TORKOL-4160 file (C-alpha; in steps of 0.2 Angstrom, whole numbers, padded with zeros to 4 digits, m for minus):
116
<pt num="1" X="0122" Y="0032" Z="0152"/>
<pt num="2" X="0127" Y="0016" Z="0142"/>
<pt num="3" X="0110" Y="0008" Z="0145"/>
<pt num="4" X="0102" Y="0024" Z="0138"/>
<pt num="5" X="0113" Y="0024" Z="0122"/>
<pt num="6" X="0109" Y="0005" Z="0119"/>
<pt num="7" X="0090" Y="0008" Z="0121"/>
<pt num="8" X="0091" Y="0023" Z="0109"/>
<pt num="9" X="0100" Y="0012" Z="0096"/>
<pt num="10" X="0088" Y="m0002" Z="0098"/>
<pt num="11" X="0073" Y="0010" Z="0096"/>
<pt num="12" X="0081" Y="0018" Z="0081"/>
<pt num="13" X="0084" Y="0001" Z="0073"/>
<pt num="14" X="0066" Y="m0005" Z="0077"/>
<pt num="15" X="0058" Y="0011" Z="0069"/>
<pt num="16" X="0069" Y="0010" Z="0054"/>
<pt num="17" X="0064" Y="m0008" Z="0051"/>
<pt num="18" X="0045" Y="m0005" Z="0052"/>
<pt num="19" X="0043" Y="m0001" Z="0034"/>
<pt num="20" X="0053" Y="m0016" Z="0029"/>
<pt num="21" X="0042" Y="m0027" Z="0041"/>
<pt num="22" X="0026" Y="m0020" Z="0033"/>
<pt num="23" X="0033" Y="m0023" Z="0016"/>
<pt num="24" X="0037" Y="m0041" Z="0021"/>
<pt num="25" X="0019" Y="m0044" Z="0027"/>
<pt num="26" X="0012" Y="m0036" Z="0011"/>
<pt num="27" X="0023" Y="m0047" Z="0000"/>
<pt num="28" X="0017" Y="m0063" Z="0010"/>
<pt num="29" X="m0001" Y="m0056" Z="0007"/>
<pt num="30" X="0001" Y="m0054" Z="m0012"/>
<pt num="31" X="m0009" Y="m0070" Z="m0017"/>
<pt num="32" X="m0024" Y="m0065" Z="m0007"/>
<pt num="33" X="m0023" Y="m0047" Z="m0012"/>
<pt num="34" X="m0023" Y="m0053" Z="m0030"/>
<pt num="35" X="m0038" Y="m0063" Z="m0028"/>
<pt num="36" X="m0047" Y="m0048" Z="m0021"/>
<pt num="37" X="m0040" Y="m0037" Z="m0035"/>
<pt num="38" X="m0047" Y="m0049" Z="m0048"/>
<pt num="39" X="m0064" Y="m0049" Z="m0040"/>
<pt num="40" X="m0065" Y="m0030" Z="m0038"/>
<pt num="41" X="m0076" Y="m0020" Z="m0050"/>
<pt num="42" X="m0077" Y="m0001" Z="m0051"/>
<pt num="43" X="m0089" Y="0007" Z="m0038"/>
<pt num="44" X="m0088" Y="m0009" Z="m0027"/>
<pt num="45" X="m0095" Y="m0003" Z="m0011"/>
<pt num="46" X="m0091" Y="m0019" Z="m0002"/>
<pt num="47" X="m0072" Y="m0015" Z="m0004"/>
<pt num="48" X="m0073" Y="0003" Z="0001"/>
<pt num="49" X="m0071" Y="0000" Z="0019"/>
<pt num="50" X="m0058" Y="m0006" Z="0031"/>
<pt num="51" X="m0054" Y="m0024" Z="0029"/>
<pt num="52" X="m0040" Y="m0037" Z="0033"/>
<pt num="53" X="m0032" Y="m0046" Z="0018"/>
<pt num="54" X="m0019" Y="m0058" Z="0022"/>
<pt num="55" X="m0008" Y="m0050" Z="0035"/>
<pt num="56" X="m0012" Y="m0032" Z="0032"/>
<pt num="57" X="m0026" Y="m0021" Z="0037"/>
<pt num="58" X="m0032" Y="m0009" Z="0022"/>
<pt num="59" X="m0043" Y="0006" Z="0024"/>
<pt num="60" X="m0050" Y="0005" Z="0007"/>
<pt num="61" X="m0048" Y="m0006" Z="m0009"/>
<pt num="62" X="m0054" Y="0001" Z="m0025"/>
<pt num="63" X="m0052" Y="m0001" Z="m0044"/>
<pt num="64" X="m0048" Y="0014" Z="m0056"/>
<pt num="65" X="m0047" Y="0007" Z="m0073"/>
<pt num="66" X="m0035" Y="m0007" Z="m0074"/>
<pt num="67" X="m0027" Y="m0004" Z="m0057"/>
<pt num="68" X="m0033" Y="m0009" Z="m0040"/>
<pt num="69" X="m0028" Y="0002" Z="m0025"/>
<pt num="70" X="m0025" Y="m0005" Z="m0008"/>
<pt num="71" X="m0025" Y="0010" Z="0004"/>
<pt num="72" X="m0015" Y="0007" Z="0020"/>
<pt num="73" X="m0017" Y="0025" Z="0027"/>
<pt num="74" X="m0020" Y="0043" Z="0024"/>
<pt num="75" X="m0039" Y="0043" Z="0026"/>
<pt num="76" X="m0042" Y="0051" Z="0009"/>
<pt num="77" X="m0029" Y="0065" Z="0013"/>
<pt num="78" X="m0012" Y="0060" Z="0005"/>
<pt num="79" X="m0017" Y="0042" Z="0004"/>
<pt num="80" X="m0004" Y="0028" Z="0002"/>
<pt num="81" X="m0003" Y="0009" Z="0000"/>
<pt num="82" X="0000" Y="m0003" Z="m0014"/>
<pt num="83" X="m0006" Y="m0005" Z="m0032"/>
<pt num="84" X="m0010" Y="m0020" Z="m0042"/>
<pt num="85" X="m0007" Y="m0016" Z="m0060"/>
<pt num="86" X="m0004" Y="m0031" Z="m0071"/>
<pt num="87" X="m0006" Y="m0024" Z="m0088"/>
<pt num="88" X="0006" Y="m0010" Z="m0087"/>
<pt num="89" X="0018" Y="0000" Z="m0077"/>
<pt num="90" X="0007" Y="0013" Z="m0068"/>
<pt num="91" X="0011" Y="0032" Z="m0072"/>
<pt num="92" X="0004" Y="0048" Z="m0064"/>
<pt num="93" X="m0010" Y="0051" Z="m0077"/>
<pt num="94" X="m0025" Y="0055" Z="m0066"/>
<pt num="95" X="m0030" Y="0071" Z="m0059"/>
<pt num="96" X="m0017" Y="0085" Z="m0062"/>
<pt num="97" X="m0020" Y="0092" Z="m0044"/>
<pt num="98" X="m0013" Y="0075" Z="m0037"/>
<pt num="99" X="0005" Y="0070" Z="m0038"/>
<pt num="100" X="0006" Y="0051" Z="m0038"/>
<pt num="101" X="0021" Y="0041" Z="m0035"/>
<pt num="102" X="0023" Y="0022" Z="m0039"/>
<pt num="103" X="0038" Y="0012" Z="m0034"/>
<pt num="104" X="0040" Y="m0006" Z="m0041"/>
<pt num="105" X="0040" Y="m0020" Z="m0028"/>
<pt num="106" X="0038" Y="m0036" Z="m0038"/>
<pt num="107" X="0028" Y="m0043" Z="m0053"/>
<pt num="108" X="0012" Y="m0032" Z="m0055"/>
<pt num="109" X="0014" Y="m0024" Z="m0037"/>
<pt num="110" X="0019" Y="m0006" Z="m0033"/>
<pt num="111" X="0021" Y="0004" Z="m0018"/>
<pt num="112" X="0010" Y="0020" Z="m0021"/>
<pt num="113" X="0007" Y="0037" Z="m0013"/>
<pt num="114" X="m0003" Y="0052" Z="m0018"/>
<pt num="115" X="0000" Y="0070" Z="m0013"/>
<pt num="116" X="m0013" Y="0083" Z="m0015"/>
């Protein structure tokens, strides 16, 4: 019984740290992600596909105005990932049918999610 309890505790710690570990991989990838962000133009079909940038696999990378979105998951339904917004703090100013959330990470980088 003691082994089972230990395994459950270790599994809980591993699951809880997954978000932290993903954020650390993303932070280490910021320089490469910024190079991609600066080169991304609106309607860039080459970026709208799964691709690995730095240590992270992204489903989609696209520009909307002065922001570049790096989608990690959601497959178009409630997408989430990271946003590069060097000019200003991003706000939920897009489609009124979508609730966007932005949480600052560092510099021009934000964690982002949409809820339809």
